[in-house]
C-alpha positions in Angstrom: -0.1 0.0 0.0 1.0 3.5 -0.6 2.3 5.8 2.4 -1.1 7.8 1.9 -3.0 10.6 3.7 -4.9 8.5 5.7 -1.9 6.5 7.1 -0.3 10.0 7.8 -3.4 11.2 9.5 -3.2 8.2 11.8 0.5 8.8 12.3 -0.1 12.4 13.2 -2.5 11.4 15.9 0.2 9.0 17.1 2.7 11.7 17.2 0.3 14.0 19.2 -0.2 11.3 21.7 3.5 10.6 22.2 5.7 13.7 21.6 3.2 17.0 21.7 4.8 19.3 24.4 8.0 17.1 24.2 11.6 18.6 23.9 13.8 17.7 21.1 16.9 16.6 22.8 19.0 15.2 19.8 19.0 15.7 16.2 20.9 13.4 13.6 21.1 13.0 9.8 22.1 9.3 9.5 21.6 9.5 5.7 21.5 12.3 3.2 17.8 12.4 3.0 16.8 11.3 6.6 16.6 12.7 10.2 16.5 11.0 13.4 15.0 13.1 16.3 15.3 12.1 19.8 12.3 13.7 21.8 12.1 13.7 25.7 8.7 14.1 26.9 7.6 14.6 30.5 4.0 13.7 32.1 1.2 15.4 30.0 -2.5 15.5 30.6 -4.3 15.2 27.4 -7.5 17.2 26.7 -9.5 14.0 27.0 -8.1 13.6 30.7 -5.4 11.0 30.0 -2.1 11.4 31.5 1.0 10.3 29.4 3.8 8.6 31.0 7.3 10.4 30.9 9.6 8.8 28.3 12.0 9.2 25.3 11.1 8.7 21.6 13.0 8.4 18.4 11.2 9.7 15.3 12.6 8.8 11.9 11.7 11.3 8.9 12.9 10.0 5.6 12.6 12.0 2.2 13.9 9.2 0.4 12.6 9.5 -3.2 11.8 5.9 -3.5 10.6 5.1 0.2 9.6 8.2 1.9 8.5 7.4 5.6 8.0 8.7 9.1 7.5 6.7 12.0 8.7 5.9 15.6 11.5 3.3 16.4 13.4 2.1 19.3 16.6 1.6 17.4 19.4 4.2 17.1 21.0 4.6 13.8 24.7 5.3 13.3 25.5 8.7 12.3 28.3 10.1 10.1 31.3 11.6 12.1 30.8 15.1 10.7 27.1 16.0 10.9 25.6 17.4 7.3 25.0 21.3 7.2 21.1 20.8 7.4 21.7 18.8 10.6 24.0 21.3 12.0 21.5 24.3 11.4 18.6 22.4 13.0 20.7 21.7 16.0 21.5 25.4 16.2 17.9 26.6 16.1 15.5 23.8 17.6 17.7 21.4 19.5 16.2 21.7 23.1 13.0 23.3 21.5 9.4 22.3 22.5 7.0 20.9 20.1 3.8 22.9 20.4 1.9 21.7 17.4 1.5 18.7 15.1 -0.8 19.1 12.3 -1.9 17.7 8.7 -3.2 20.1 6.0 -6.6 18.2 5.0 -5.4 14.7 4.0 -2.2 16.0 2.1 0.9 13.8 2.5 2.4 16.5 4.7 3.2 16.9 8.4 3.6 20.3 10.0 5.7 20.3 13.3 5.7 23.5 15.0 8.4 24.1 17.5 9.0 26.8 20.3 12.5 27.6 21.2 14.7 30.4 22.4 16.9 32.5 20.1 20.4 33.9 20.8 18.9 36.9 22.6 16.7 34.8 24.9 13.5 35.6 23.1 10.8 33.0 22.5 10.7 32.0 18.8 8.5 29.7 16.7 10.0 27.6 13.9 8.2 25.0 11.5 9.6 21.6 10.4 7.6 20.6 7.4 7.6 16.9 6.1 6.6 16.3 2.7 6.2 12.6 2.0 5.4 12.8 -1.7 7.2 10.2 -3.6 10.0 11.7 -5.7 9.1 15.2 -4.6 9.6 14.3 -1.0 11.6 16.8 1.3 11.9 18.1 4.7 11.9 21.8 4.9 12.7 24.2 7.8 10.7 27.5 7.9 10.4 30.6 10.3 7.2 31.6 11.9 6.1 33.5 8.7 6.7 30.6 6.5 9.9 31.8 4.9 12.4 28.7 4.1 15.4 29.0 6.2 16.9 25.5 4.5 15.7 22.2 3.3 17.1 18.7 3.3 17.0 18.9 -0.7 17.2 22.2 -2.5 14.8 22.5 -5.5 15.6 25.2 -7.9 13.7 26.8 -10.8 15.9 24.6 -13.1 14.4 21.5 -11.5 10.8 22.5 -10.9 8.9 25.1 -12.6 6.1 24.8 -10.1 7.7 25.6 -6.9 11.3 26.6 -5.7 12.4 25.2 -2.5 15.5 27.4 -1.4 16.5 29.6 1.5 14.6 32.9 1.4 11.5 31.6 -0.6 8.1 31.7 0.9 6.8 28.0 1.6 3.5 26.9 -0.2 1.8 23.7 -0.9 2.0 23.3 -4.7 -1.5 22.7 -6.1 -0.6 21.0 -9.4 -3.9 18.8 -9.4 -7.2 20.1 -8.4 -8.4 17.5 -5.8 -11.1 17.7 -3.2 -10.5 17.4 0.5 -12.2 14.0 1.3 -12.8 15.2 4.9 -15.1 18.0 3.5 -18.3 17.6 5.5 -20.5 19.8 3.3 -19.5 17.7 0.2 -23.0 16.7 -1.2 -23.9 13.7 -3.2 -24.5 15.6 -6.3 -20.9 17.1 -5.9 -19.5 13.6 -5.3 -21.1 12.1 -8.6 -19.9 15.2 -10.7 -16.3 14.6 -9.6 -16.2 11.0 -10.3 -18.2 10.6 -13.3 -15.3 10.6 -16.1 -16.7 8.6 -19.3 -13.7 6.5 -20.1 -11.7 6.5 -16.6 -12.1 3.4 -14.5 -14.1 3.9 -11.3 -11.2 3.5 -8.7 -8.8 5.7 -10.5 -11.6 8.4 -10.8 -12.0 8.3 -7.1 -8.2 8.7 -6.2 -7.7 11.1 -8.9 -10.2 13.5 -7.5 -9.7 13.1 -3.9 -6.5 14.3 -1.7 -4.9 11.5 0.2 -6.8 8.4 -1.2 -4.5 5.7 -2.5 -5.5 3.2 -5.2 -6.2 0.4 -2.8 -8.4 2.7 -0.6 -10.4 3.7 -3.7 -10.7 -0.2 -4.6 -11.9 -0.9 -1.1 -14.6 1.8 -1.4 -15.6 0.1 -4.8 -15.7 -3.1 -3.1 -17.8 -2.0 -0.2 -20.3 -0.5 -2.7 -20.4 -3.9 -4.6 -19.4 -2.1 -7.8 -16.6 -3.3 -10.2 -13.6 -0.9 -9.7 -12.6 -1.4 -13.3 -16.0 -0.2 -14.7 -16.0 3.2 -16.4 -17.1 5.7 -13.9 -19.4 7.5 -16.4 -21.2 4.1 -17.2 -22.7 3.8 -13.6 -26.4 3.4 -12.9 -28.2 5.8 -10.5 -28.5 2.6 -7.8 -24.7 1.9 -8.3 -23.9 5.8 -7.8 -25.9 5.7 -4.6 -24.3 2.6 -3.2 -20.9 4.0 -4.1 -21.7 7.5 -2.3 -22.9 5.6 0.8 -19.7 3.6 0.9 -17.5 6.6 0.3 -19.2 8.8 2.9 -19.1 5.8 5.5 -15.5 5.4 4.9 -14.4 9.1 5.2 -16.6 9.2 8.3 -14.3 6.8 9.9 -11.4 8.8 9.0 -12.8 12.1 10.6 -13.7 10.1 13.7 -10.1 8.8 13.8 -11.3 4.9 14.0 -7.9 3.5 13.1 -6.9 0.0 13.7 -3.4 -0.3 12.2 -2.8 -3.8 10.8 -0.6 -5.8 8.2 -2.1 -8.5 6.0 0.2 -11.6 5.3 0.2 -14.0 2.1 2.2 -17.1 2.8 3.5 -15.6 5.9 5.0 -12.6 3.8 3.6 -9.0 4.2 1.1 -8.3 1.3 -0.5 -4.9 2.4 -0.8 -2.8 5.3 -3.4 -0.1 6.5 -5.0 1.8 9.2 -8.7 1.1 8.3 -10.1 -2.5 7.7 -9.7 -3.9 4.2 -12.6 -6.0 3.4 -11.3 -6.6 -0.1 -8.4 -8.9 1.4 -10.7 -10.8 3.9 -9.0 -14.1 2.8 -5.5 -13.0 3.9 -4.0 -13.4 7.4 -4.4 -10.4 9.5 -2.2 -9.1 12.2 -3.2 -6.0 14.4 -0.5 -3.6 15.9 -1.0 -1.1 18.7 0.4 1.7 16.6 1.0 2.7 12.9 4.5 3.1 13.8 5.0 -0.4 14.5 3.2 -1.5 11.3 5.5 0.8 9.0 8.5 -0.4 10.8 7.6 -4.2 10.5 6.5 -3.7 7.0 9.1 -1.4 5.6 12.1 -2.8 7.5 13.1 -5.3 4.8 11.8 -3.2 1.8 14.0 -0.2 3.2 17.0 -2.1 3.9 16.9 -3.5 0.2 16.4 0.1 -1.2 19.3 1.6 0.7 21.5 -1.2 -0.4 20.4 -0.8 -3.9 21.2 2.7 -3.8 24.8 2.1 -2.3 25.3 -0.5 -5.0 24.5 1.5 -8.1 28.0 2.2 -9.1 28.8 -1.5 -8.8 25.8 -2.5 -10.7 26.9 0.1 -13.5 30.3 -1.5 -13.7 28.8 -5.1 -13.8 26.1 -4.0 -16.5 28.6 -2.3 -18.7 30.8 -5.4 -18.6 28.0 -7.6 -19.3 26.6 -5.7 -22.2 30.1 -5.4 -23.8 30.6 -9.3 -23.4 27.2 -10.0 -24.8 28.1 -8.1 -27.9 31.4 -9.7 -28.2 29.8 -13.1 -27.8 27.4 -12.4 -30.6 30.1 -11.2 -32.8 32.1 -14.4 -32.2 29.2 -16.6 -32.8 28.5 -15.1 -36.3 32.0 -15.4 -37.2 32.1 -18.9 -36.0 29.1 -19.6 -38.2 31.1 -18.4 -41.0 33.8 -21.1 -40.5 31.2 -24.0 -41.1 32.3 -24.0 -44.7 35.6 -25.0 -43.9 34.9 -28.8 -44.4 33.4 -28.0 -47.9 36.4 -26.3 -49.1 38.5 -29.1 -47.8 36.3 -31.6 -49.8 36.6 -29.4 -52.9 40.5 -29.4 -52.7 40.5 -33.4 -52.4 38.0 -34.0 -55.1 40.0 -31.7 -57.5 43.2 -33.5 -56.6 41.4 -36.8 -57.6 39.2 -35.5 -60.7 40.9 -32.2 -61.7 42.2 -33.8 -64.9 38.5 -33.9 -66.2 38.0 -30.2 -66.1 37.6 -28.3 -69.3 40.1 -25.5 -70.1 38.7 -22.2 -68.8 35.5 -24.0 -67.1 33.8 -22.2 -64.3 32.7 -25.3 -62.6 33.1 -29.2 -62.7 30.8 -31.8 -61.5 32.4 -35.1 -59.9 31.4 -37.9 -57.9 31.9 -37.4 -54.1 33.5 -40.7 -53.1 32.6 -40.4 -49.4 28.8 -40.3 -50.2 28.7 -41.4 -53.9 26.7 -38.3 -54.7 27.6 -35.8 -57.5 29.0 -32.6 -56.4 29.5 -29.4 -58.2 32.5 -27.5 -57.4 33.1 -23.8 -58.6 36.2 -22.9 -60.5 38.4 -19.9 -61.0 38.8 -20.2 -64.9 42.2 -18.4 -64.7 43.5 -21.1 -62.6 44.5 -24.7 -63.3 42.6 -27.5 -61.6 45.6 -27.9 -59.2 45.8 -24.2 -58.5 42.1 -24.3 -57.6 42.7 -27.2 -55.2 45.7 -25.2 -53.6 43.3 -22.1 -53.2 40.5 -24.2 -51.5 43.1 -25.8 -49.1 44.3 -22.3 -48.2 40.8 -21.3 -47.5 40.1 -24.5 -45.3 43.3 -23.8 -43.3 42.5 -20.2 -42.7 38.9 -21.1 -41.6 40.2 -24.0 -39.5 42.6 -21.7 -37.5 39.8 -19.1 -37.1 37.5 -21.9 -35.9 39.9 -23.2 -33.4 40.7 -19.7 -32.0 37.0 -18.5 -32.0 36.0 -22.0 -30.2 38.4 -21.0 -27.3 37.3 -17.3 -27.4 33.7 -17.9 -27.4 34.1 -20.4 -24.5 35.9 -17.8 -22.6 33.5 -15.1 -23.4 30.5 -17.2 -22.4 32.2 -18.1 -19.0 32.9 -14.3 -18.4 28.9 -13.7 -19.1 28.1 -16.3 -16.7 30.6 -15.1 -14.2 29.0 -11.4 -14.5 25.6 -12.8 -14.1 26.5 -14.5 -10.8 28.1 -11.2 -9.6 24.7 -9.3 -10.5 22.7 -12.2 -8.8 24.9 -11.6 -5.7 24.2 -7.7 -5.9 20.4 -8.7 -5.8 21.1 -10.8 -2.8 23.1 -8.3 -0.8 21.4 -6.5 2.0 24.4 -5.1 4.0 27.2 -2.9 3.2 29.7 -5.5 4.1 28.1 -8.0 1.4 29.1 -5.2 -1.1 32.5 -5.0 0.0 33.3 -8.6 -0.7 31.5 -8.2 -4.2 33.7 -5.2 -5.0 36.9 -7.1 -4.2 35.9 -9.7 -6.6 35.4 -7.1 -9.2 38.7 -5.7 -8.4 40.6 -9.1 -8.6 38.6 -9.9 -11.9 40.1 -6.6 -13.3 36.8 -4.5 -13.7 37.8 -1.9 -11.0 41.1 -0.4 -10.1 42.2 -0.5 -6.5 42.4 3.1 -5.5 46.0 4.2 -4.7 47.2 0.7 -4.7 45.6 0.2 -1.4 45.2 -3.0 0.7 42.4 -5.3 0.5 39.5 -4.4 2.7 38.6 -6.5 5.8 35.9 -8.9 4.9 33.2 -9.2 7.6 30.2 -10.5 5.5 29.4 -14.1 6.2 27.3 -16.6 4.5 23.5 -16.9 5.6 23.0 -19.6 8.2 19.5 -21.4 8.6 18.4 -24.3 10.8 15.9 -26.9 9.2 12.8 -28.0 11.3 14.6 -31.3 11.7 17.7 -29.7 13.2 20.2 -29.6 10.2 22.4 -26.6 9.7 22.1 -25.1 6.0 24.4 -22.4 4.8 23.9 -20.1 1.8 26.6 -18.2 0.0 26.0 -14.5 -0.6 28.6 -14.3 -3.5 30.9 -16.3 -5.5 33.8 -16.2 -2.9 31.4 -17.4 -0.2 30.0 -20.1 -2.6 33.5 -21.4 -3.1 34.3 -21.2 0.6 31.3 -23.2 1.5 31.7 -25.8 -1.1 35.3 -26.6 -0.8 36.2 -25.6 2.7 33.1 -25.8 5.0 31.4 -28.8 3.3 32.4 -32.4 3.8 32.0 -35.4 1.4 28.8 -36.6 2.8 27.2 -33.1 3.1 24.6 -32.2 0.5 25.0 -29.5 -2.2 22.1 -27.7 -3.8 21.8 -25.0 -6.7 19.3 -23.7 -8.9 19.5 -25.6 -12.4 21.1 -23.5 -15.2 20.8 -19.9 -13.6 22.9 -17.8 -11.3 22.5 -18.5 -7.8 23.9 -19.4 -4.4 25.6 -22.6 -3.3 23.5 -24.1 -0.4 25.3 -26.6 1.8 23.3 -29.0 4.3 25.6 -30.5 7.0 24.6 -34.0 7.4 26.8 -34.7 10.5 26.8 -38.3 9.2 23.0 -38.5 9.6 20.5 -39.4 7.1 18.7 -36.1 6.1 14.9 -35.9 6.3 12.8 -35.2 3.1 11.6 -31.8 4.7 15.2 -30.8 5.0 15.8 -31.4 1.2 12.7 -29.4 0.5 13.7 -26.5 2.8 17.4 -26.3 1.2 15.8 -26.5 -2.2 13.7 -23.5 -1.3 16.7 -21.6 -0.2 18.7 -22.5 -3.4 15.3 -21.2 -5.5 15.1 -17.9 -3.2 18.7 -17.0 -3.4 18.8 -17.3 -7.2 18.0 -15.5 -10.3 14.4 -17.3 -10.0 13.5 -15.7 -6.8 9.8 -15.3 -6.6 8.8 -17.9 -9.0 6.5 -20.7 -8.1 8.4 -23.6 -9.5 12.2 -23.7 -9.5 14.2 -26.8 -10.8 16.9 -27.5 -8.2 19.9 -29.7 -8.7 21.3 -31.5 -5.4 24.1 -33.9 -5.2 26.5 -35.0 -2.2 29.4 -32.5 -2.0 31.9 -35.1 -3.0 30.5 -35.3 -6.5 31.1 -31.5 -6.8 34.3 -30.5 -8.5 36.2 -27.2 -9.3 37.2 -27.1 -13.1 40.8 -26.1 -13.7 41.1 -22.4 -14.3 37.3 -21.9 -13.3 36.1 -18.4 -12.1 35.3 -18.2 -8.4 32.3 -20.2 -7.3 32.2 -22.2 -10.7 31.7 -26.0 -10.3 31.0 -29.2 -12.3 29.1 -32.2 -11.3 28.2 -35.4 -13.6 25.4 -36.9 -11.5 22.7 -35.2 -9.6 19.1 -35.6 -8.4 16.5 -32.9 -9.1 13.4 -31.5 -7.4 10.9 -28.9 -8.4 10.1 -26.5 -5.5 8.9 -22.8 -4.9 11.2 -20.0 -3.6 9.1 -19.1 -0.3 11.4 -19.3 2.6 9.1 -17.6 5.2 9.0 -20.8 7.4 12.8 -21.5 7.7 14.5 -20.3 10.8 17.6 -18.2 10.2 20.3 -17.9 12.8 20.9 -14.3 13.3 24.3 -14.5 14.9 26.2 -15.6 11.7 27.8 -18.5 13.5 
């Protein structure tokens, strides 16, 4: 689900409950587009008469264009040794400031945090921290009381956006690039609602989220589902009965938003998070539902893995570019070599022509352009083109020269194409390793492989980096230890150093992927462990996410390292196979890496 205005409305309520009137004790900027605020709160009696316990909260505010988020977390993130300028500016102005107001304009994906603090002269001042969570346009903007921008985590000049500049000294405003209605308007009539959504050719659910602020596509589909109307039906083709039902469902849904009837939850499909929300989704009634006490816990659980993958993909961009460039270059080279190799297929024909001319050349007429003779290998008649300016023996010599040239070309190209194909396979395994990587230390080992393979130069002739990345470690339900390599070096280490002869080795058939080792300990391995190891091999391969993946498995003693082979490359001449899915949600992982 998108981080929409309804989710932000729920988050704003949580923020009011937890940190309103709290003091900002620490400000950090762990990432270039992310803030971590530590807020200390004393006892606070809310308007409803409830007293809040004193405590400390950490609030993450992220303007990451691919995954903008805001939520409370218990974890403290590591920050750079030297704080960025934006972080230093916030520390100067609002550290120890008191949060006096937290609001959301309508259902916009915007959070306004108003902070009261003392300036250098000891006078009481107000500042605004405005968090815009709008996809690629996300930003964190710091303004004075009059709404003039002091600074922002991202500077947007007129060269980048013709709609709004986000620069120091400019007046802050919310850009109205699309005319959308506030869904919380209590005076919205049925007639106005009908007039807004009735687009002749637009699907109904798209018409709803296109005309109302803060409503995501999945919420629009939920409203259609509640009204028992096909969400893909053109909105201009609805009957009056369908319109009335849709209006009733819409106003009922928005009433729950106004009354803050939030129930944060995550929906699971095969134990993997599928969707989340803060209001019930009857459209997914068949999925397993887990409720949470706060929307922050929902967001932290749901986006923890996704955020890690997003961050590591950003950090691996340069490595991916190196691998992709090398891969494209080698694929072009391989295609050219294959075409040239195809051209050498005529070499045996030229050899035959030469042999036949040596035998039957005397039959050729003077100045003849061809001769037809019997092929003594097949007893068929063969027509041989001739150069009329040359004698039959000279023609034979010419054909033998062509044969020898093509033979040498064939032998060289056969070796070259083999090397190029192996290089392509090697680069594809590195690309798969980049897809598997979840930590920076995983990238460090992949980068080391690229350096040693000659694709990246070691800066300043420096020393090798210390490798701290370790293979994945799982335990099957029957108690067998299973190890998964994250890259080619780890695959080689697992297969030829950790594994013993009677341990079992698994790999996705014919595609790049990890080596999976099951330590048998001299015992017979249960069928369920074979299945779990197969799922690991499928999940940590290029076929991740597919329902059926073919897996080869064999005792480790059958796996050999070819002479001169690339890191992680192996051969085996006998194996078993199984078809399995790539769902590893039920397999226990050992987190200590031992």
